[in-house]
C-alpha positions in Angstrom: -31.5 0.9 6.5 -29.3 3.8 7.7 -28.1 1.7 10.6 -26.8 -1.0 8.3 -25.0 1.5 6.1 -23.3 2.9 9.2 -22.3 -0.6 10.2 -20.8 -1.3 6.8 -18.8 2.0 6.9 -17.7 1.3 10.5 -16.6 -2.3 9.7 -14.7 -1.1 6.6 -13.0 1.6 8.6 -11.9 -0.8 11.3 -10.8 -3.3 8.7 -8.7 -0.7 7.0 -7.0 0.4 10.2 -6.3 -3.2 11.1 -4.9 -3.9 7.6 -2.6 -0.9 7.8 -1.4 -1.7 11.3 -0.8 -5.4 10.4 1.2 -4.5 7.3 3.2 -1.9 9.2 4.0 -4.4 12.0 5.2 -7.0 9.5 7.2 -4.4 7.5 8.9 -2.7 10.5 9.4 -5.7 12.8 9.9 -8.5 10.3 12.9 -9.8 12.3 10.9 -10.4 15.5 8.7 -13.4 15.6 6.1 -12.1 18.1 5.6 -9.0 16.0 5.1 -11.1 12.9 2.5 -13.2 14.7 0.8 -10.0 15.8 0.8 -8.7 12.3 -0.7 -11.9 10.9 -3.4 -11.8 13.6 -4.2 -8.2 12.6 -4.4 -9.2 9.0 -6.8 -12.0 9.9 -9.0 -9.6 11.9 -8.9 -7.2 9.0 -10.2 -9.9 6.6 -12.9 -10.8 9.1 -14.0 -7.1 9.3 -14.2 -6.9 5.5 -16.2 -10.2 5.4 -18.6 -9.0 8.0 -19.0 -5.7 6.2 -19.8 -7.6 3.0 -22.4 -9.8 4.7 -24.0 -6.7 6.2 -24.0 -5.0 2.8 -25.6 -8.0 1.2 -28.3 -8.1 3.8 -29.0 -4.4 3.2 -29.8 -5.0 -0.5 -31.2 -8.6 -0.2 -33.3 -8.5 3.0 -35.0 -11.6 4.2 -38.7 -11.5 3.5 -40.9 -12.1 6.6 -44.1 -13.9 5.6 
């Protein structure tokens, strides 16, 4: 149970860093196409990290029952 909580915190931290980096890239380099693409990729990775954290959190409070 502790391990899953640590995974959720780690995934949310990674997602937050990716989100901030993606927004910063888009804001500061909005005139350059490769930087925009990189920013969008970072935003996608951030969304994936938050989704994985949500799945991990749900598994923590709704574990599969082994019969």
